[in-house]
C-alpha positions as CSV (number, residue, x, y, z in Angstrom):
1,M,148.3,89.9,277.3
2,M,149.2,86.6,279.0
3,K,152.5,85.0,277.8
4,K,153.4,81.4,277.5
5,C,155.3,80.7,280.6
6,C,158.4,79.0,281.3
7,F,157.4,76.8,284.1
8,M,159.2,74.4,286.5
9,S,159.2,70.8,285.9
10,W,157.3,68.7,288.5
11,N,160.7,67.5,290.0
12,N,162.0,71.1,290.3
13,F,158.6,72.1,291.8
14,K,158.9,69.3,294.4
15,N,162.3,70.5,295.2
16,T,161.3,74.0,295.5
17,L,158.3,73.5,297.7
18,K,160.0,70.8,299.8
19,V,157.3,68.4,298.5
20,F,159.9,65.7,299.4
21,V,158.6,66.1,303.0
22,L,155.0,65.2,301.7
23,A,156.5,62.2,299.7
24,G,158.1,60.9,302.6
25,A,155.1,61.4,304.7
26,L,152.9,59.6,302.4
27,V,155.2,56.7,301.8
28,G,155.8,56.1,305.6
29,C,152.8,57.4,307.3
30,T,149.9,55.5,308.8
31,S,148.3,52.4,307.4
32,E,145.1,54.5,306.9
33,Y,146.8,56.2,304.0
34,D,147.9,53.0,302.4
35,K,144.5,51.5,302.8
36,K,142.7,54.4,301.3
37,V,145.0,54.5,298.4
38,K,144.4,50.6,297.7
39,E,140.8,51.1,298.1
40,G,140.7,54.1,295.8
41,L,142.7,52.3,293.1
42,A,140.7,49.2,293.3
43,L,137.5,51.2,292.4
44,K,139.0,51.9,289.0
45,E,137.3,55.2,289.1
46,D,139.0,58.2,287.4
47,H,138.2,61.8,288.2
48,P,140.0,63.7,285.5
49,E,138.4,67.2,286.2
50,L,140.8,69.8,287.4
51,I,139.8,73.5,286.9
52,F,138.1,75.6,284.1
53,D,137.4,72.4,282.0
54,I,141.2,71.5,282.1
55,E,141.4,67.8,282.7
56,M,144.1,65.1,283.4
57,G,145.1,63.4,280.2
58,Q,145.1,66.7,278.1
59,T,148.3,68.1,276.6
60,Q,150.5,71.1,277.6
61,K,149.4,72.6,274.3
62,D,145.6,72.1,275.4
63,F,146.5,73.7,278.7
64,F,148.1,76.8,277.2
65,G,145.2,77.1,274.7
66,K,142.6,77.0,277.5
67,C,144.5,79.5,279.6
68,W,144.8,81.9,276.5
69,E,141.0,81.6,276.0
70,L,140.4,82.4,279.8
71,N,142.8,85.3,279.6
72,K,140.8,86.8,276.6
73,K,137.7,86.5,278.8
74,G,139.3,88.3,281.6
75,L,139.0,85.3,283.9
76,V,142.7,84.6,284.4
77,A,146.1,86.6,284.2
78,Q,149.7,85.7,284.4
79,G,150.8,85.0,287.9
80,P,153.9,86.0,289.7
81,S,157.4,85.2,288.6
82,N,155.8,83.8,285.4
83,Q,155.3,80.5,287.2
84,Y,151.5,80.4,287.7
85,V,148.2,81.3,286.2
86,R,146.1,83.7,288.4
87,H,142.4,83.7,289.0
88,V,140.7,85.8,291.8
89,L,138.1,84.1,293.8
90,D,135.5,86.5,294.7
91,Q,131.7,87.0,294.4
92,N,132.0,87.1,290.7
93,S,134.2,83.9,290.3
94,P,132.6,81.2,288.2
95,L,134.5,78.6,290.3
96,Y,133.9,79.4,293.8
97,Q,132.6,82.4,296.0
98,P,134.5,82.4,299.3
99,D,133.6,84.5,302.4
100,K,136.9,86.4,302.0
101,N,138.3,87.1,298.5
102,M,141.3,84.9,297.6
103,E,144.0,84.7,295.1
104,L,144.1,81.3,293.3
105,L,147.4,80.5,291.5
106,F,147.5,77.3,289.5
107,Y,149.5,75.3,286.9
108,G,149.3,71.9,285.5
109,L,151.6,69.0,286.5
110,F,153.0,67.4,283.3
111,D,154.7,64.1,282.7
112,K,157.7,63.6,280.4
113,A,155.3,63.4,277.4
114,N,153.8,66.8,278.5
115,I,150.5,65.2,279.4
116,I,148.5,66.7,282.3
117,R,148.8,64.3,285.4
118,G,147.6,66.9,288.0
119,M,147.5,70.4,289.2
120,R,149.2,72.4,291.7
121,F,147.6,75.5,293.4
122,R,149.0,78.2,295.7
123,I,146.2,80.1,297.5
124,S,146.1,83.1,299.8
125,Y,143.7,85.7,301.0
126,L,143.6,89.0,299.0
127,G,144.6,91.9,301.3
128,W,146.7,89.5,303.6
129,G,149.0,91.1,306.1
130,P,151.1,89.5,308.8
131,W,149.2,91.6,311.4
132,I,145.7,90.3,310.2
133,E,145.0,87.4,312.4
134,D,142.1,85.8,310.6
135,M,144.0,86.0,307.2
136,Q,146.9,83.7,308.3
137,S,147.3,80.4,306.6
138,Q,146.0,78.3,309.4
139,Y,142.6,79.9,309.0
140,L,143.0,79.7,305.2
141,M,143.7,75.9,305.5
142,R,140.1,75.4,306.7
143,S,138.7,77.5,303.9
144,V,140.8,75.7,301.2
145,K,139.7,72.2,302.4
146,T,136.0,73.5,302.2
147,M,136.5,74.8,298.7
148,M,138.1,71.6,297.5
149,M,135.2,69.6,298.9
150,E,132.7,71.9,297.1
151,L,134.7,71.9,293.9
152,Y,135.6,68.2,293.7
153,G,133.2,66.4,296.2
154,G,133.9,62.8,297.2
155,N,135.4,61.6,300.5
156,P,136.4,63.9,303.3
157,F,139.9,64.9,304.0
158,F,141.8,63.1,306.7
159,E,145.2,64.2,308.3
160,L,148.4,62.4,308.3
161,N,150.8,61.9,311.2
162,E,153.4,64.0,309.5
163,K,153.5,67.7,309.4
164,V,154.7,70.5,307.0
165,N,155.7,73.7,308.9
166,D,154.2,72.4,312.1
167,H,150.8,72.1,310.5
168,P,149.1,68.7,309.6
169,I,148.9,67.4,306.0
170,A,145.3,67.0,304.9
171,V,144.6,64.3,302.2
172,K,141.5,63.1,300.4
173,I,141.4,60.1,298.0
174,D,138.7,59.5,295.5
175,G,139.2,56.6,293.2
176,S,142.7,57.4,291.5
177,R,142.6,61.0,292.5
178,Q,144.5,62.4,295.5
179,I,144.2,65.9,296.7
180,T,146.7,67.0,299.3
181,V,146.5,70.3,301.1
182,F,149.1,71.9,303.5
183,V,150.2,75.2,305.0
184,F,153.2,76.6,303.1
185,D,154.0,79.5,305.2
186,N,152.1,82.4,307.1
187,R,150.3,83.5,304.0
188,F,150.1,80.6,301.5
189,V,148.2,77.3,301.6
190,H,149.3,74.9,298.7
191,A,147.1,72.1,297.1
192,I,148.2,69.5,294.8
193,I,145.9,67.2,292.8
194,E,147.5,63.9,291.5
195,D,146.5,61.0,289.5
196,L,147.6,57.9,291.7
197,N,148.0,55.9,288.6
198,Y,151.0,58.0,287.6
199,K,152.3,59.2,291.0
200,S,155.8,58.0,291.6
């Protein structure tokens, strides 16, 4: 049975994952990023879809309810440390079928009113080991970008001048939706989907 989880706030999450590095990179990086943000917002296009019919603008209660339904269907389970929802990406996944099976951990990003404004993901290869070269995060990064393009479509990723853990940060902007992907460590790649209308 999946418990209701006591998750970190977005601010604590940013501190924990050193996303302040990302924030600084996005604020002070190339004019290409600023230009794409302005162009995206000018389109007045919203892309609320996140995962498993969870969308931006829904409530935290909606999120828990959806996860409870998915858990009863056997599609998700409680993730590690009670901080994520877990889904396995394999040939049976209704979301995406990768070449190598992956663990997809996810949780909504909520504002002060407990409204979903985005989603955070932590992704790794199942069976990862520090000695398995083609399962290291630099290879996974390419797979995650491919997956995000297949799931969400839209504009291609571009790289920022700034890096996290010596690896470039990849960003794509479609209307008011921003997707950021970066290598977290040797095993994990993190992705963040945000609504630029609410990004501070």
